[in-house]
MDAnalysis code that builds the backbone (N, CA, C; Angstrom):
import MDAnalysis as mda
import numpy as np

u = mda.Universe.empty(549, n_residues=183, atom_resindex=np.repeat(np.arange(183), 3), trajectory=True)
u.add_TopologyAttr("name", ["N", "CA", "C"] * 183)
u.add_TopologyAttr("resid", np.arange(1, 184))
u.add_TopologyAttr("resname", ["MET", "LYS", "LEU", "TYR", "ILE", "ASP", "SER", "SER", "THR", "LEU", "GLY", "LEU", "GLN", "PHE", "GLN", "ARG", "LYS", "TRP", "GLN", "MET", "ASP", "LEU", "ALA", "LYS", "GLY", "CYS", "HIS", "TYR", "SER", "ILE", "ARG", "ILE", "ASN", "ARG", "LYS", "HIS", "ARG", "GLU", "LEU", "PRO", "MET", "ILE", "VAL", "PHE", "SER", "VAL", "PHE", "VAL", "PRO", "PHE", "ILE", "PHE", "LEU", "THR", "ALA", "CYS", "GLY", "GLU", "SER", "LEU", "SER", "ALA", "THR", "PRO", "LYS", "GLN", "ASN", "ILE", "TYR", "TRP", "SER", "ASP", "GLY", "ASP", "SER", "GLY", "ARG", "ILE", "GLY", "SER", "VAL", "LYS", "PHE", "ARG", "LEU", "ALA", "ASN", "VAL", "ASP", "ALA", "PRO", "GLU", "THR", "GLY", "GLY", "VAL", "GLY", "ALA", "ARG", "GLY", "GLY", "ALA", "LYS", "CYS", "GLU", "THR", "GLU", "ARG", "LYS", "LEU", "GLY", "PHE", "ASP", "ALA", "LYS", "ALA", "TYR", "MET", "VAL", "LYS", "ILE", "SER", "ARG", "ASN", "LYS", "ALA", "VAL", "SER", "ILE", "SER", "THR", "SER", "TYR", "GLY", "GLU", "ASP", "ARG", "TYR", "GLY", "ARG", "LEU", "VAL", "ALA", "ASP", "LEU", "GLU", "VAL", "ASP", "GLY", "LYS", "ASP", "VAL", "ALA", "MET", "LEU", "GLY", "LEU", "GLU", "ALA", "GLY", "HIS", "LEU", "ARG", "LEU", "TRP", "PRO", "HIS", "ASP", "ASN", "GLY", "ARG", "ALA", "LEU", "ALA", "PRO", "LYS", "PRO", "ASP", "TRP", "CYS", "VAL", "LYS", "GLN"])
u.atoms.positions = np.array([
    [-110.692, 24.657, -47.809],
    [-111.599, 25.390, -46.952],
    [-112.268, 26.468, -47.786],
    [-113.559, 26.632, -47.629],
    [-114.290, 27.665, -48.346],
    [-114.851, 28.653, -47.349],
    [-114.746, 29.919, -47.666],
    [-115.288, 30.968, -46.816],
    [-116.072, 31.913, -47.697],
    [-117.346, 32.096, -47.382],
    [-118.184, 33.002, -48.136],
    [-118.650, 34.120, -47.222],
    [-118.551, 35.336, -47.686],
    [-118.926, 36.502, -46.898],
    [-120.048, 37.206, -47.619],
    [-121.118, 37.526, -46.911],
    [-122.195, 38.274, -47.533],
    [-122.427, 39.567, -46.770],
    [-123.449, 40.288, -47.164],
    [-123.707, 41.600, -46.578],
    [-123.932, 41.539, -45.082],
    [-124.550, 40.479, -44.585],
    [-124.820, 40.408, -43.150],
    [-123.526, 40.259, -42.361],
    [-122.520, 39.638, -42.939],
    [-121.243, 39.467, -42.257],
    [-120.559, 40.809, -42.035],
    [-120.617, 41.687, -43.042],
    [-119.931, 42.973, -42.957],
    [-120.821, 44.099, -42.457],
    [-122.130, 43.857, -42.379],
    [-123.044, 44.904, -41.959],
    [-123.276, 45.933, -43.058],
    [-122.993, 45.580, -44.298],
    [-123.185, 46.469, -45.441],
    [-124.013, 45.737, -46.490],
    [-124.588, 46.506, -47.405],
    [-125.358, 45.889, -48.476],
    [-124.437, 45.661, -49.667],
    [-124.408, 44.450, -50.132],
    [-123.568, 44.107, -51.264],
    [-124.391, 43.432, -52.342],
    [-124.051, 43.654, -53.589],
    [-124.742, 42.999, -54.696],
    [-123.760, 42.272, -55.605],
    [-122.704, 42.961, -55.995],
    [-121.757, 42.405, -56.941],
    [-120.896, 41.357, -56.238],
    [-120.710, 40.213, -56.837],
    [-119.984, 39.129, -56.188],
    [-118.570, 39.018, -56.753],
    [-117.595, 38.946, -55.842],
    [-116.205, 38.699, -56.225],
    [-115.831, 37.341, -55.690],
    [-115.120, 36.579, -56.459],
    [-114.634, 35.304, -55.944],
    [-113.235, 35.086, -56.490],
    [-112.327, 34.701, -55.614],
    [-110.942, 34.471, -56.005],
    [-110.498, 33.107, -55.513],
    [-109.698, 32.466, -56.298],
    [-109.061, 31.245, -55.849],
    [-107.704, 31.662, -55.286],
    [-107.597, 31.736, -53.949],
    [-106.371, 32.196, -53.315],
    [-105.302, 31.126, -53.314],
    [-105.674, 29.947, -53.053],
    [-104.759, 28.816, -53.069],
    [-105.629, 27.586, -53.284],
    [-105.042, 26.493, -53.608],
    [-105.819, 25.304, -53.916],
    [-106.780, 24.969, -52.774],
    [-108.072, 24.893, -53.090],
    [-109.066, 24.540, -52.095],
    [-109.447, 25.676, -51.173],
    [-109.091, 26.905, -51.484],
    [-109.385, 28.023, -50.593],
    [-110.039, 29.132, -51.401],
    [-111.290, 29.449, -51.082],
    [-112.032, 30.443, -51.837],
    [-112.685, 31.443, -50.896],
    [-112.935, 32.630, -51.396],
    [-113.784, 33.553, -50.665],
    [-114.572, 34.365, -51.667],
    [-115.679, 34.892, -51.239],
    [-116.439, 35.774, -52.115],
    [-116.972, 36.929, -51.292],
    [-117.048, 38.085, -51.913],
    [-117.554, 39.285, -51.266],
    [-118.543, 39.929, -52.224],
    [-119.675, 40.345, -51.725],
    [-120.662, 41.025, -52.553],
    [-120.582, 42.525, -52.275],
    [-120.551, 43.301, -53.328],
    [-120.398, 44.740, -53.185],
    [-121.551, 45.459, -53.864],
    [-122.175, 46.372, -53.167],
    [-123.268, 47.166, -53.709],
    [-122.713, 48.527, -54.135],
    [-123.064, 48.976, -55.301],
    [-122.595, 50.265, -55.811],
    [-123.109, 51.437, -54.975],
    [-124.145, 51.211, -54.140],
    [-124.670, 52.280, -53.291],
    [-123.623, 52.770, -52.298],
    [-122.714, 51.910, -51.930],
    [-121.736, 52.248, -50.901],
    [-120.386, 52.608, -51.523],
    [-120.395, 53.560, -52.433],
    [-119.171, 53.988, -53.092],
    [-118.200, 54.661, -52.130],
    [-118.723, 55.197, -51.014],
    [-117.856, 55.876, -50.072],
    [-117.023, 54.901, -49.246],
    [-117.305, 53.603, -49.348],
    [-116.536, 52.612, -48.604],
    [-115.081, 52.661, -49.066],
    [-114.188, 53.060, -48.212],
    [-112.798, 53.214, -48.647],
    [-112.143, 51.877, -48.992],
    [-111.231, 51.924, -49.950],
    [-110.513, 50.719, -50.355],
    [-109.664, 50.171, -49.222],
    [-109.387, 50.995, -48.228],
    [-108.581, 50.531, -47.099],
    [-109.256, 49.363, -46.396],
    [-110.606, 49.357, -46.391],
    [-111.331, 48.247, -45.769],
    [-110.937, 46.948, -46.454],
    [-110.903, 46.970, -47.788],
    [-110.554, 45.760, -48.516],
    [-109.082, 45.426, -48.407],
    [-108.215, 46.437, -48.339],
    [-106.792, 46.150, -48.222],
    [-106.455, 45.568, -46.863],
    [-107.280, 45.819, -45.855],
    [-107.073, 45.237, -44.527],
    [-107.871, 43.950, -44.384],
    [-109.127, 43.970, -44.825],
    [-110.037, 42.857, -44.612],
    [-109.656, 41.617, -45.418],
    [-109.366, 41.790, -46.709],
    [-109.074, 40.650, -47.566],
    [-107.814, 39.904, -47.118],
    [-106.685, 40.583, -46.810],
    [-105.539, 39.826, -46.299],
    [-105.851, 39.093, -44.993],
    [-106.717, 39.671, -44.155],
    [-107.105, 39.008, -42.913],
    [-107.804, 37.682, -43.221],
    [-108.748, 37.719, -44.163],
    [-109.440, 36.495, -44.562],
    [-108.432, 35.512, -45.137],
    [-107.567, 36.027, -45.997],
    [-106.559, 35.229, -46.671],
    [-105.721, 34.464, -45.654],
    [-105.288, 35.137, -44.590],
    [-104.421, 34.503, -43.600],
    [-105.180, 33.610, -42.630],
    [-106.373, 34.030, -42.215],
    [-107.096, 33.235, -41.227],
    [-107.785, 32.032, -41.857],
    [-108.393, 32.227, -43.006],
    [-109.142, 31.138, -43.624],
    [-108.246, 30.192, -44.402],
    [-107.126, 30.687, -44.884],
    [-106.330, 29.901, -45.809],
    [-104.930, 29.634, -45.292],
    [-104.687, 29.859, -44.048],
    [-103.352, 29.714, -43.495],
    [-102.703, 28.386, -43.793],
    [-103.450, 27.301, -43.649],
    [-102.852, 25.998, -43.889],
    [-102.508, 25.796, -45.367],
    [-103.194, 26.491, -46.266],
    [-102.963, 26.327, -47.695],
    [-101.739, 27.093, -48.176],
    [-101.196, 27.973, -47.339],
    [-100.087, 28.808, -47.764],
    [-98.741, 28.198, -47.406],
    [-98.569, 26.966, -47.756],
    [-97.276, 26.346, -47.545],
    [-97.003, 25.425, -48.713],
    [-95.742, 25.246, -48.990],
    [-95.354, 24.350, -50.066],
    [-94.790, 23.087, -49.434],
    [-95.303, 21.979, -49.829],
    [-94.789, 20.710, -49.360],
    [-93.893, 20.149, -50.454],
    [-93.179, 19.078, -50.194],
    [-92.367, 18.502, -51.268],
    [-93.182, 18.180, -52.525],
    [-94.507, 17.957, -52.365],
    [-95.357, 17.681, -53.526],
    [-95.757, 18.965, -54.246],
    [-95.815, 20.093, -53.522],
    [-96.195, 21.379, -54.110],
    [-94.990, 22.306, -53.981],
    [-94.090, 22.222, -54.914],
    [-92.843, 22.957, -54.820],
    [-93.026, 24.454, -54.943],
    [-92.068, 25.152, -54.412],
    [-92.010, 26.596, -54.529],
    [-91.276, 26.912, -55.833],
    [-91.739, 27.935, -56.533],
    [-91.067, 28.393, -57.751],
    [-90.439, 29.738, -57.449],
    [-89.160, 29.894, -57.732],
    [-88.448, 31.164, -57.524],
    [-88.291, 31.871, -58.861],
    [-88.839, 33.092, -58.982],
    [-88.646, 33.920, -60.178],
    [-87.228, 34.468, -60.181],
    [-86.789, 34.881, -59.010],
    [-85.419, 35.333, -58.789],
    [-85.110, 35.094, -57.309],
    [-84.119, 35.754, -56.759],
    [-83.710, 35.474, -55.391],
    [-84.620, 36.004, -54.302],
    [-85.599, 36.859, -54.648],
    [-86.477, 37.403, -53.604],
    [-87.967, 37.318, -53.933],
    [-88.334, 36.616, -54.982],
    [-89.756, 36.498, -55.315],
    [-90.039, 35.207, -56.069],
    [-91.319, 34.819, -56.038],
    [-91.722, 33.604, -56.726],
    [-93.172, 33.273, -56.454],
    [-93.484, 31.949, -56.432],
    [-94.845, 31.467, -56.215],
    [-94.821, 30.228, -55.332],
    [-95.818, 30.159, -54.467],
    [-96.124, 28.921, -53.760],
    [-97.513, 28.553, -54.232],
    [-97.614, 27.509, -55.027],
    [-98.896, 27.188, -55.659],
    [-99.288, 28.336, -56.566],
    [-100.471, 28.920, -56.336],
    [-100.923, 30.042, -57.155],
    [-100.683, 31.393, -56.473],
    [-100.066, 31.390, -55.301],
    [-99.838, 32.626, -54.552],
    [-98.470, 33.199, -54.901],
    [-98.475, 34.374, -55.549],
    [-97.218, 35.062, -55.861],
    [-96.754, 35.788, -54.606],
    [-95.448, 35.767, -54.353],
    [-94.913, 36.406, -53.148],
    [-93.635, 37.168, -53.453],
    [-93.275, 38.045, -52.515],
    [-91.991, 38.739, -52.517],
    [-91.509, 38.746, -51.085],
    [-90.236, 38.390, -50.871],
    [-89.676, 38.410, -49.526],
    [-89.656, 39.840, -49.004],
    [-89.996, 40.006, -47.740],
    [-90.081, 41.328, -47.117],
    [-88.704, 41.835, -46.695],
    [-88.486, 43.126, -46.903],
    [-87.333, 43.867, -46.369],
    [-85.968, 43.402, -46.842],
    [-85.929, 42.725, -47.975],
    [-84.658, 42.322, -48.576],
    [-84.716, 42.554, -50.077],
    [-83.543, 42.561, -50.695],
    [-83.458, 42.712, -52.143],
    [-82.470, 41.697, -52.674],
    [-82.778, 41.153, -53.839],
    [-81.872, 40.259, -54.554],
    [-81.489, 40.942, -55.855],
    [-80.339, 40.617, -56.395],
    [-79.963, 41.182, -57.698],
    [-80.950, 40.749, -58.781],
    [-81.145, 41.613, -59.757],
    [-82.074, 41.330, -60.852],
    [-81.442, 40.378, -61.858],
    [-82.284, 39.565, -62.504],
    [-81.790, 38.612, -63.497],
    [-82.151, 39.016, -64.926],
    [-82.999, 40.030, -65.066],
    [-83.410, 40.482, -66.394],
    [-82.245, 41.093, -67.163],
    [-82.400, 41.191, -68.449],
    [-81.353, 41.717, -69.312],
    [-80.880, 43.104, -68.906],
    [-79.596, 43.361, -69.100],
    [-79.011, 44.663, -68.771],
    [-79.688, 45.736, -69.604],
    [-80.178, 46.768, -68.932],
    [-80.837, 47.880, -69.607],
    [-82.321, 47.669, -69.821],
    [-82.808, 46.449, -69.647],
    [-84.238, 46.198, -69.805],
    [-84.989, 46.782, -68.611],
    [-86.239, 47.156, -68.830],
    [-87.051, 47.704, -67.743],
    [-87.147, 46.685, -66.611],
    [-86.722, 47.069, -65.426],
    [-86.733, 46.165, -64.277],
    [-85.612, 45.146, -64.288],
    [-84.734, 45.235, -65.253],
    [-83.638, 44.271, -65.369],
    [-82.403, 44.707, -64.615],
    [-81.356, 43.925, -64.772],
    [-80.077, 44.213, -64.124],
    [-79.477, 45.500, -64.679],
    [-78.702, 46.165, -63.844],
    [-78.031, 47.400, -64.264],
    [-76.648, 47.133, -64.855],
    [-76.111, 45.923, -64.612],
    [-74.812, 45.529, -65.166],
    [-74.752, 44.004, -65.222],
    [-73.782, 43.466, -65.949],
    [-73.643, 42.012, -66.068],
    [-73.307, 41.364, -64.722],
    [-72.567, 42.073, -63.879],
    [-72.240, 41.545, -62.555],
    [-73.516, 41.291, -61.758],
    [-74.446, 42.263, -61.784],
    [-75.707, 42.098, -61.072],
    [-76.477, 40.901, -61.628],
    [-76.490, 40.762, -62.924],
    [-77.229, 39.662, -63.548],
    [-76.676, 38.307, -63.124],
    [-75.349, 38.182, -63.109],
    [-74.711, 36.929, -62.668],
    [-75.039, 36.656, -61.199],
    [-74.936, 37.694, -60.362],
    [-75.277, 37.539, -58.943],
    [-76.741, 37.150, -58.776],
    [-77.612, 37.673, -59.643],
    [-79.028, 37.353, -59.598],
    [-79.295, 35.878, -59.853],
    [-78.608, 35.316, -60.860],
    [-78.775, 33.889, -61.140],
    [-78.218, 33.040, -59.999],
    [-77.117, 33.496, -59.391],
    [-76.561, 32.785, -58.224],
    [-77.546, 32.816, -57.056],
    [-78.174, 33.976, -56.823],
    [-79.144, 34.116, -55.729],
    [-80.343, 33.200, -55.953],
    [-80.847, 33.167, -57.179],
    [-81.983, 32.297, -57.495],
    [-81.604, 30.833, -57.275],
    [-80.432, 30.435, -57.748],
    [-79.979, 29.048, -57.577],
    [-79.866, 28.686, -56.099],
    [-79.395, 29.626, -55.280],
    [-79.285, 29.385, -53.843],
    [-80.661, 29.169, -53.228],
    [-81.625, 30.008, -53.579],
    [-82.974, 29.874, -53.032],
    [-83.615, 28.556, -53.455],
    [-83.409, 28.162, -54.701],
    [-83.925, 26.873, -55.172],
    [-83.293, 25.739, -54.362],
    [-81.987, 25.830, -54.144],
    [-81.259, 24.793, -53.404],
    [-81.761, 24.643, -51.969],
    [-81.951, 25.762, -51.253],
    [-82.346, 25.657, -49.843],
    [-83.815, 25.278, -49.656],
    [-84.628, 25.422, -50.709],
    [-86.055, 25.125, -50.573],
    [-86.490, 23.859, -51.315],
    [-85.591, 23.270, -52.099],
    [-85.953, 22.087, -52.893],
    [-86.378, 20.935, -51.978],
    [-87.558, 20.392, -52.262],
    [-88.111, 19.257, -51.526],
    [-88.220, 19.498, -50.025],
    [-88.437, 20.754, -49.650],
    [-88.607, 21.112, -48.238],
    [-89.991, 21.722, -48.056],
    [-90.481, 21.680, -46.837],
    [-91.747, 22.328, -46.517],
    [-91.471, 23.812, -46.287],
    [-92.012, 24.652, -47.146],
    [-91.836, 26.097, -47.054],
    [-93.156, 26.688, -46.575],
    [-93.093, 27.601, -45.603],
    [-94.323, 28.216, -45.113],
    [-94.172, 29.726, -45.016],
    [-95.304, 30.407, -45.106],
    [-95.336, 31.854, -44.938],
    [-95.526, 32.112, -43.451],
    [-94.501, 32.697, -42.811],
    [-94.573, 32.920, -41.365],
    [-95.227, 34.253, -41.026],
    [-95.014, 35.275, -41.851],
    [-95.619, 36.590, -41.640],
    [-95.991, 37.189, -42.983],
    [-97.171, 37.811, -43.042],
    [-97.624, 38.481, -44.253],
    [-97.763, 39.973, -43.980],
    [-97.348, 40.790, -44.938],
    [-97.425, 42.243, -44.808],
    [-98.393, 42.851, -45.821],
    [-99.228, 42.045, -46.447],
    [-100.145, 42.545, -47.463],
    [-99.523, 42.434, -48.847],
    [-100.142, 43.085, -49.811],
    [-99.675, 42.998, -51.190],
    [-98.849, 44.212, -51.572],
    [-97.913, 44.004, -52.511],
    [-97.156, 45.121, -53.061],
    [-97.888, 45.676, -54.279],
    [-97.311, 46.653, -54.944],
    [-97.992, 47.293, -56.077],
    [-98.171, 46.368, -57.278],
    [-97.493, 45.224, -57.279],
    [-97.626, 44.257, -58.363],
    [-98.581, 43.122, -57.999],
    [-99.235, 43.216, -56.841],
    [-100.182, 42.200, -56.426],
    [-99.554, 40.978, -55.776],
    [-98.264, 41.041, -55.469],
    [-97.598, 39.913, -54.808],
    [-97.739, 40.047, -53.294],
    [-97.876, 38.931, -52.622],
    [-97.934, 38.919, -51.170],
    [-96.525, 39.175, -50.639],
    [-96.340, 40.244, -49.879],
    [-95.047, 40.528, -49.262],
    [-95.017, 39.736, -47.961],
    [-94.002, 38.883, -47.798],
    [-94.035, 37.943, -46.685],
    [-92.645, 37.525, -46.229],
    [-92.623, 36.969, -45.022],
    [-91.455, 36.267, -44.511],
    [-91.729, 34.789, -44.716],
    [-90.755, 34.054, -45.232],
    [-90.900, 32.619, -45.451],
    [-89.978, 31.857, -44.520],
    [-90.388, 30.646, -44.201],
    [-89.549, 29.742, -43.420],
    [-89.414, 28.431, -44.171],
    [-88.227, 27.864, -44.100],
    [-87.984, 26.532, -44.630],
    [-87.368, 25.721, -43.496],
    [-88.025, 24.658, -43.138],
    [-87.602, 23.836, -41.995],
    [-87.384, 24.676, -40.742],
    [-88.267, 25.661, -40.516],
    [-88.205, 26.493, -39.319],
    [-87.165, 27.594, -39.351],
    [-86.454, 27.761, -40.465],
    [-85.432, 28.810, -40.587],
    [-85.923, 29.895, -41.529],
    [-85.663, 31.159, -41.181],
    [-86.083, 32.296, -41.987],
    [-85.301, 32.317, -43.308],
    [-86.016, 32.270, -44.417],
    [-85.399, 32.204, -45.744],
    [-84.579, 33.464, -46.039],
    [-85.128, 34.637, -45.712],
    [-84.404, 35.887, -45.978],
    [-83.099, 35.933, -45.179],
    [-83.143, 35.482, -43.932],
    [-81.940, 35.482, -43.103],
    [-80.880, 34.553, -43.688],
    [-81.300, 33.405, -44.172],
    [-80.362, 32.478, -44.811],
    [-79.721, 33.123, -46.034],
    [-80.537, 33.823, -46.843],
    [-80.010, 34.508, -48.029],
    [-79.068, 35.649, -47.682],
    [-79.395, 36.384, -46.607],
    [-78.521, 37.464, -46.147],
    [-77.185, 36.915, -45.661],
    [-77.238, 35.857, -44.853],
    [-76.017, 35.254, -44.318],
    [-75.125, 34.698, -45.415],
    [-75.736, 34.184, -46.480],
    [-74.975, 33.628, -47.598],
    [-74.486, 34.717, -48.555],
    [-74.949, 35.955, -48.370],
    [-74.520, 37.059, -49.227],
    [-75.301, 37.210, -50.516],
    [-76.398, 36.467, -50.654],
    [-77.198, 36.539, -51.887],
    [-78.289, 37.604, -51.822],
    [-78.613, 38.068, -50.628],
    [-79.604, 39.121, -50.433],
    [-78.977, 40.262, -49.648],
    [-79.574, 41.441, -49.765],
    [-79.176, 42.599, -48.956],
    [-80.422, 43.194, -48.325],
    [-80.230, 43.820, -47.167],
    [-81.345, 44.473, -46.491],
    [-81.883, 45.622, -47.328],
    [-83.195, 45.734, -47.387],
    [-83.876, 46.850, -48.037],
    [-85.172, 47.076, -47.269],
    [-85.068, 47.755, -46.122],
    [-86.233, 47.902, -45.239],
    [-87.346, 48.744, -45.845],
    [-88.579, 48.334, -45.529],
    [-89.794, 49.018, -45.975],
    [-90.736, 49.192, -44.799],
    [-91.605, 50.173, -44.898],
    [-92.670, 50.365, -43.921],
    [-93.947, 50.667, -44.685],
    [-94.919, 49.762, -44.604],
    [-96.178, 49.905, -45.348],
    [-95.951, 50.133, -46.838],
    [-95.034, 49.385, -47.419],
    [-94.778, 49.481, -48.846],
    [-93.856, 50.610, -49.255],
    [-93.426, 51.406, -48.312],
    [-92.554, 52.546, -48.626],
    [-91.116, 52.219, -48.230],
    [-90.190, 52.361, -49.174],
    [-88.783, 52.062, -48.915],
    [-88.212, 53.063, -47.910],
    [-87.503, 52.545, -46.928],
    [-86.871, 53.395, -45.910],
    [-85.401, 53.665, -46.228],
    [-84.904, 53.044, -47.288],
    [-83.517, 53.219, -47.717],
    [-83.477, 53.036, -49.230],
    [-82.421, 53.532, -49.865],
    [-82.316, 53.318, -51.314],
    [-82.169, 51.830, -51.645],
    [-82.612, 51.466, -52.840],
    [-82.462, 50.084, -53.301],
    [-80.971, 49.761, -53.387],
    [-80.569, 48.598, -52.888],
    [-79.145, 48.245, -52.948],
    [-78.616, 48.250, -54.383],
    [-77.377, 48.695, -54.535],
    [-76.712, 48.730, -55.826],
    [-75.812, 47.514, -55.938],
    [-76.176, 46.578, -56.784],
    [-75.444, 45.325, -56.910],
    [-74.252, 45.443, -57.851],
    [-74.109, 46.582, -58.508],
    [-72.974, 46.778, -59.428],
    [-71.768, 47.367, -58.701],
    [-71.933, 47.763, -57.453],
    [-70.849, 48.326, -56.648],
    [-70.423, 47.270, -55.635],
    [-69.131, 47.007, -55.547],
    [-68.615, 46.033, -54.556],
    [-68.840, 46.556, -53.157],
    [-69.232, 45.635, -52.256],
    [-69.408, 46.025, -50.846],
    [-68.484, 45.243, -49.964],
])
């Protein structure tokens, strides 16, 4: 599906053209005029995800032919769309002491177990994005996923591979879970 937006659609004058490939077969373009510098970025942070979800909703699912890739237990890619599961945390798999990595070897081992679990429950299954919360600071779509109609985060929580880490508009409402401390 292709969706093109011009100045008449938004009621603003646009000149510069942006075009992104959001998912296979799904495109949008927006023209922006430098005259309207006062246009707040909030318009784009609200408007673009709306287009993304309404125009490309059917493209945001992984079928057995288009597998989901898990970077770790709470993030990955469906096609070209990078995502992060909403309101949960998985242990890190990066090297101990590395920036963004695990804080201890226990966390790292748990991280690989969490990733393996997510791969197992989603392998050759239809995975879909049930709810989108916009993008995080790394440009990933923060979302709830479903596999065969079951919430992926809930499955990970029940199995002990994920922990709750609630957020509101990108702001953490609790400290990040500590995977090096037994619970």
